[in-house]
N, C-alpha and C positions, 0 to 999 in steps of 0.2 A: 346376544344384546336382544335382539329383534322379537326371540322367543320371549323372552322375560319379558320385555315390555308389554306382547300381545297378550300373555295369560295373564298381566299384572294388571293392565291399565283399566279393566272390567270393575274391578274392585275398590281401587281407591282413587279413581279418577286421574287427578294430577300426580301419580307416583315418578317420583324421581330416584333416578338409580345413580350410584357412583360411578363416574366418568372413566375411574382409574382402581383397578384392584392394588393395586402399586399404593393409593393414595389413602385408602380404607384405613380406619382408625380402631384398634381395640379400646371399646370404654369400660372400666373393670370396677366392679364392686366386691366386696366381701361381708359379711352381717351375719350377726350371731342370733340364734332365735331361741330366744329364754325366758324364764319367767321373769313377771316383773309386777312389782306392788302398786296398785292404783287408786285414785281415790276420786271419782267421778263424782258422786252423789252425798259426799258426807262418812261414805261407809268404806275402809279399805279390805281391798280383795284383792285375788291375784288374778293377774291377764296374763297374755302372750305378747311378748314384742320381740321386731324384728330391729337390730341397731340399737335396741334401748328404748324405742320408742312406739305409741300407738296414736295415731297409723304409724305403719314402718315409712322410712326415708323415702322420699321421689326420688324414683330412676328417670334419669334424662340422658339420651343420646340423639345422634341425629343420623339421619337417612342417608345410609352406604356404610355408616358405623358398623362393627360388629360387636353385640353386647356380651360381656362374658360376667357372671356373678354366680359368687360363690355362695352357701350359704352353710353354718357350722350350728348343728344340732345342740343346745345345751340342754334341751328338755330330757326326760326320763321315758316318753314317749317320740313314737315315729312323727315326723312331719312330711311338708311337701309343699312348692311353687306353683302355681298354674299361672301362666300370662295370658291372662282374659283379653280376647279380642285381637291377639296378635297371628297374624301369618307367619308360620315359623317350621322347622323338622316337626315332625311328627315326635320325636323321640325327646322334642324339647319341651312340650308342651306342661308337662307337670301334672299328670293324674295319676297317682300311685297304684301299681299293679295292672295298668292299662299301657300308659306310656313310659313309662319309667318306673324305678324301682322306689320305694320311701327311703327320704333320707332319716336312717335308724337314729337312736340316741347315742350319743358321743362322736358321730359320722357325721361326713360332710359330702356337698353333691354340687357339683359346678354346671349352669345350665349355659349353654354360649349359642347365638343364632344372630344371623345377619338381621340389619335393621331396613326395612325393602319399604315401608309406608310413615306416613307420621300420622300425628292427632294424641289425643288426649285416650289414653287404656290405666288399666290397673293390673296388681297382681295379689294374688291370696294364696292361702292353704286349699287345698282340698281334702284335707285329711280331718276326719271326724267331723267335731261342732269348731275348731280350730279357730276359721273366720270370724265367729261371731264373740271372741275372747279377745282380736288384739292383732290377729297376723294378716295383715290387709296393708296396701300401701300404692300411692301412684305411680304411672310411668307416664314419661311425656317425650314422643317422639318429635323431634323437630324435621321442618322441610329443609331441604338442602338451600332454597333460596328462603326468602321470606314469607311470614303468612301471608295468604291472600289480603286478610284484613290485619291490620297495623293497629296496635293500640300502645300506650305509655307505659301499661304496667300490664302482668301477666301472673296470673297467681291459680296456683292448685288448691280446690277447696274439696278434700274428701269427705263426705259426709257418713255419718254411719249410727246405728244406734247400739243400746248399751244397756244390760240386765243385771245387775250385780248377782244374782242367782247363778249358780252355775248351769253351764248349757247343756249337759245332762240331764241335770233335774228339770229344766225347761223340758224337755222333749219327755219325763218321764210323766209330768206333769199335763203336757198336750195329749199324750194317751192314754191315761185316765180319764181326761173330760173334755171333750171337744169345747168346751165355754170357760175352762177353768179359770181365764185373766179376764174373762167376760165382766166380772166386778169391780176389780181394779182399776180396767178402763172405764167404766162408768157406761157400758156399753151392753147390759143384759136389757135383754126388748120381752119385758112382761106382759101378761095380759092386763094388768093393770095400766100399765104405757099404752100400748094398744088402744085400749077403750078409751081414754084420755084424748086422744088423736082423732076419733070420730070416724064415721063408717066410712074413709076410704083406706085409712090404716087397719082395719077390723076386716075389710072386704081382701085387701093386701095378703092378710097374715090367715085367712082362709083358703085362700085359693093357695098360696105357698104351703099350707098343709096339707091340703087335696091333691096335691103334685109330690108328696112326702118331701118337701122341702121343708131344714128346720130356719129358724130366724135368721136375715142375714147378718152378716160380720163382714167386714173387709181386711181385718189384723188378726192374727192369733195370740202375740204376745202382749204383756203388758211392759212396755220396756220403762226403765228407771230414768234415762234421759236420754239423749240424742245431742249429738258431738258434730261438729264440722272442725277439721284437723286437731282433732283430739280434745278440744273445749266446747263449752256450751257457748261462748261467745268468742269468736276470734276477731282480735281490732287488726285493721290496717290503718294507721293513722297519719301515714306519711302521703296519702292519696290527696291533691290538691283540688279544689275546684276546678272545673272544666277540662279535667283530665279523661281517658277511659281506661277503661281496667277491663283484660280478656279474664274471665271469670271458667275455669278449667273443672266443670263440675262431676265428681265420681260419686257414684252412690253406692257404696260398699255396705249400706245396710245389710244384715243377714235375713230382714224378712221385711222391711219397711220401705213402701214405696214415699215418696217426697212430693211434696208441691212448693216450690219454689217461686219467691216473688219479691222484688226489689221499691224500695221507698223512693227512691229517685227517679222512676217511669220506667219506660216498658225497656225489657232486654231484647236485642237482639241475639237469635241465634243465629251461628255460622257454623256449627260442626255438631252432628251427632254419631255416636261411638267410634268418634276419632274421625270420621268420613266430614269434607267440608261438603255445607249443603248451602243453596240460594238464601241467601240471609232474609231472616221473615224478623218481625218485630212481634213480643207477646207479653201482656202484663203476668202471665204466670205460667211456668212450665213443668209437666207433672213426669217425675221420673221413675220409671220403674227399676226394682232391684237389679243392681248389675251394670245400668247402662251409665252413658257417661255424656255430657253434652259440653260444648263450648257457649258462652255467652258473653254478649260483649254490653256493658254498661256505662253511664257516664256520671260523673258525679256536678250535679247542674250547678248549686253554688257550695256555700262555705255550710260547714255542717259534718255531722255523721250519720251517714245512710245507710239503714240495715239495708241487708240481703239476708233473706229468711227462709230456710228451709222446714216446711210444716209437714209431719208424719199423717200419711195420708185420714188415717183417722182421727187426725187433729189431737190427739193426746200429749204432744207436745213438739217443741222446735229446737231448732239451733240456729247462731246469726252467727253473720261475717258483716263487720260493721266497715264503714268505706269511709275516709276522713275523718278530722275531728271537729269537734263544738257541740252544740245542741242536737239530741239524737232524733231522727225523724226517721219513725217506726215503719216497717213494713206493713202492705196489710194485712189483716187478721184472717184467715180463713176457717170457718165455719164447720163444726163437726157436722158428717153427714147425717140426713135426715132417714135414715135406713128403714125407718117404721111406714115411711113413705113412698117406698119404692114399689111398685108392683112385678113382683118376681117372674109372676107368670108369663107377663110380656117383655119385661125386663127393658122398656124402653128409656133412653137415657137423653136427655134433652142436648141439643149440642149449643157449645159454649159461646157466648157474644164476648168477646176479646174489646170491642169495640166500645162496649156499654159498662166497661169495669175500670175507671178510673184508679189511676194509680193509689188515691189516698182514701178511697174506699172499700168498706169490708168486701171479701169475693165470697160470695156463697156456693161451697162446693156438693150443698145438698144433692141427692138423687142423681150427680153425677160422676162417672169412674170413665173417663176418656182416655184414649190410646196414646194423643198426642201428638199424631203423626200425620195428621190432616194438609198440615202445613211444610212437610218436610218432600223437598224436591232435591235430587242430586242437579250437582253441576253440568254433569256430561252423561248420555247415554248408558243406561245399566243394563240394556235387553242384550239377550244371548243368541248365540245361531239359529236362525231356526229350523236348521237341517239337523242340531244335536239330537239324539234319542232322547226321549221324556219317560218321566217317569212319577205319576203321582202317588204321593203317601198319605193316607188320610189315619189322621190320628185325633182321637177324643182325648180331652184332658178329665180326667175322672178322680174320685176321692172318696173314701168312706170316712165321715167325721167321727161316726162313732168310735172306730178303730185309732184314728188318726191314722190312716194310710193311702196316700197321693201314688197315683198312678196314669200310665197311658193305658188306651184301651181296656182298663179294669185289670191292669197285671203290672206287679211290679218290677224293677229291673232285672231280679235273681229269674223270675217268671217267663219273660221275653226281653230275653235281651237284647238283640240285633236288630235293626234294618239298615237290610243289603241294598246297597247300590253299585253302577259301573263306573269307573270312571269316564268322563266325555259325556257323559247325561246332563242334560236339565233337569234336576232336583225339585218338585215343590211338594212341600208340605201344607196339608191343610188343616189347622190347628181348631179343633172345635171344641171348646170349654163348655162341660158338661156340669160345673162345677160352680158356685155360688161365691168366688173369691178368683179375684185377677192372677194369672200366671204369668212370671217373669222367664221367658224360652229362650235359651244360650246353645247356639252350636260351636264348637272349638273347631279352631283351625281352618274356618269360613267364614267369609262374609255372605250376607243373603240378601235378595230385593225382598222389601215390605212393598205387595200390591196395594198400595194405597190412594189409588186413584192418580198416580201423575202418571202414569205410561209407561214408557220408554227411559223417562226422569225417575222411576220409583227409587226412593233412599236404598241405602246400601246399609245393613245393620249385622251387627253379629248378637243383639239381644231385643226381644221383641216383646209386647207383653199382650196379653192374650186377656180382653176384660170377661168378667162373670156373663156364661151363658151367651157369649159370641165367639164368632168364627175370625179369623185371621187366617190369611195365606202368604206364605214366603218361598221364594227360590232361589238355587243357588246350582252353579257350574263345579259337578264335581272332579276338580280338578288336583284331587291327592291321592293319597293311598293308605291302605291299612285303618286304622280303626281310630275316631275321634267320638270325643263324650258328647251327648246332648240331654240336656234337661232342664228341669224348673229352677231359675237360681233363687227360690226360696228355699233356705240353706235347710228347713225344717220338713220341706216338700221333699226334696231333694235325698234328703237323708233316710225319709220312709219309702221310698220308691221311684218318685215321678221322675227316670230318668231310662234313657235307650243308649247304645253305642251306634254311630252310622260307621257302617265297615263297608270298605271297598270288596266285592267280591274275590277281585284276583290276587289281593296282598294281605286280607285281613290275619291278623296272629292273634284273633281273641278264643279263647277257649272258656269254658265253665270253671274251671280253677280261679282263672283271674275274676271272672264275674263275682266269685262267692266272695273274693278276698277286696272288692273294690268297695264294698256299701254294706254297712249294717242293716238294711231295711229289716232283717228278719232276727234280729235282736228278740231278746224276750224279756219281757217287762212285766214286775210284781206289783201286785195290787192288794188291800185288804182293808176293811170295816168292820167295825164291831159295834150294836144298837144296845145300850144297855136302859132298859126299860121297868118301869115297876110291875110289868103284867108278863115279860120275858125278855131273854135275852135272843138276838138275832147278829148275822155277820155273814159275811162275805171273803173269801180268800179265791184270787185270781193271777192267773199266768198267762200271758197271750204274746202272739207276734203276729205277724200279718194276715195269716189264714187263719193260726189255730191258737186254740185256747183249751185250758185245764181250769175247771171253775168248780168249787166246793160252796153251795150255801149253807147255811143251818138255823135254827131256832131250838129254843128251850126253856120250858115255861116255869124253873125251879121247883117242880113237882116230880120230876124225873120224866114229862114227858119231852118228846123230843123229834125233830124231823130233820134229817140230813140228804142233799142231794149233791151227787159229785157226778161231773160230766165232763168229756170231752166235747169240741164243739170245733166245728170247721166251716168257714165262713166263704162263700162264693162271691158275694158282691153287699152292695151296703143295704140291700134290701132281705138278705135271706141264706141262713145258716143250716145246715143239719148237725144232730149230735146224739149222745150215746153215754149211757152210764148207770147209774144204781141210785135208787131211792133206799133210803134206811129210817124206819118210824116206829115211834113206840106212843101211844094213848093207853093211858091208866096201864093192867099189866100185859096187853098184846103187842107184839112185835110185829113188824110186817115186815120185808125186806123183799123188792122189786128190781128189775132190769128193766130200762126205758131208753125209748129212742123217740126223738122227733123233730121238728123242722119251725124256727122261730120267722116269722115273714112280717116285712112291715106295711100293714097296710096307709091307705089314704087315712090324713089327719093325724099320721105319726102314731098309729096305733099298732102298738106288738103283738101279733097272734103267736100262740105258740099248739102248736098240733103234736100230740103224743100218744105213742102207743106202750103199755106196759108187760111185763113177762105173762101176767095174766090174761094178758087179750082183752084188757079195758081201756078205751082211749077217752081222750080228752082233749078239750078245746079251751084255752086260754087266752084272755084279753088284757091288756094293760098300757097305761101310757104315764107319763110325767107332765105335768104342766105348770108351767113358770106365772105365779102369780103376782109375786111383787120382784124387787131387786134380790130379796133375801129370802124370802117365801115359797114354798113350792108343795106342789098338792101333787102325790103318787097312789094310783089304784092298779089293783089288779083281781081281775074274779075269773072262776072258772066253772065248766060243766057238773062238777065236782060239789057245785056250791061252797066252794071253798071262797073267801074274798079277804082282801086286806086294802084298807085305808090309809092313808100316812099325811100328816103334814109337817115339813121339815124348815126351821128358820137356819140359816148358814150364818154362825156367829164369825167363820174365815174359810180356810177351806179345808180344815182339819175338825173342826169340831162345828157340830148342829144340833139345836135343841129340838126333841119329835115329838109327835105326840099318833096315834096310831089307835086304830081298831082292827080285830081280828076275827075272823068268824068263832076260831076255837079261844082265842085269851082274852078276847074284848076289848076294854078299855085302857089306857094307860100312857105314861108319858115317859121323858126320859132323854138321855144324852146318845149322840154318835160321834165316834173319832174313826176318821178315813187317812191312811197311808199309803 
């Protein structure tokens, strides 16, 4: 018993253990995982459900119980369930091919583990993009005794994002264009907008472009709606004036951060990621993907008080309404003023909670906080100073052009393992070199977030690393075998921002397991064709993380043509090599060449193309794409062979554009372009 207490107390503070194995209770659930037709937006689409609901039913148990949950897979594809934030045997963690086998179609799987710590957690699929489609639900593990802060009501609130589009199509769209959803989200940062915001915005854009950074955005996907417990508005009418409520908040969004605020006054935060913290009041709480927070609110008087969860990009929100009567709305959170952010310095002002009364709007412009400054553990969390120490420096990296996210510019299949030894104090220094925040999650462990609280640094299992900032975490290596470590933005994880933390002495990981775990090397296929009055042009492309096959062609209706077919190998977001062939016919002259070269991204986001052909001729080309307005862009390219093309593109939607162009060979013309 003493060994168990010593190994557990630093993890969850006041962890309570069952006084007798004989008295331990088995808490058992059984659920079907199946398809379910849902309509959250006015359009019926096929979702995925657990126990017939989205979100899945809340699972509850008490410290000292044994939890036993069986899932019956009624889908025609594999599935899985991961127990997010739970300390449990490695073979129950639920990552297919790493810690257990997937649940095959028509099959069943039982997860069973002892409940050794209390708090608010959640469970979700770790297969494909199933989490986005509905396989997620809350876990509530109660303490043996009463909660440290008792309330009149205890309510689970599962926050999530929803898109009617198939998530696999969403991934295809993001691979096709990193700003694919910008127009739909009204977040296109055109030069017309930049200029309208004045000198500061112009300087910020030019500095960012000089550093080869594109326009900043804080989210990738244009969601159709946001949900609280599967509803846009979730009502709790039975709460009376003067009563207190513990809201157990779970951010089960696939890729959405939320800012939460309450109409009835400040919220008191009492737990983060399931672990009790020193209570503190706040007007709003920033929630990264996959985090949980317990907040206590009071209903101040008769009426219906709104608790609102607004997506970080302020494109929508969901609500929980406490009480009955006239609605008192929660504060509105404004869209971030991204054009005014100095990306070169990325200086973010601190929030002044005292200045934000609960009845005024909260201006989130130029703010991307971690939300951790006020988190303080109830008990010391520091480790034995005599432990051997290991520091792991990890850069959070990404290639927006290919939509490939990574650690140290390598995806999971390229650099799978982080090796550690049992008994070490392991410190991860997470340096975010991208323009987006990343929610980083470690399976099977709690870690200290070094937030300035010293020995009382809070324990978490998920940490947000803001854009262009560094966050340091540390944990005691007290497990065995292999544990997943990844960005919890579902689309970032699936494109490669993941590793496996492996204990050297007991690791079972091999390359075959890595290749089966995730599909960041899947191939994606794209095509476009432009039919203009003076010529026809198009492109066919197949690509994965590093490799691409590309065919570009044009034809002038009179028999002249040029076709270029290449294989490309990307090394990072700035540099790639290519080789292939060029086939050209002009009048009656046919010329075929072998070509090889390199693409390199220059300052001001200018693409350089240096090539040599089989005849020994070298050519340098330059070009770029400039977003003039929300729908209008200007593309230019020119080379040292005196070839050039200028094109204006007016986007009707993501499949159709009207274009006008001038080409050195074909002259002026108008037309239409279709993209697939």
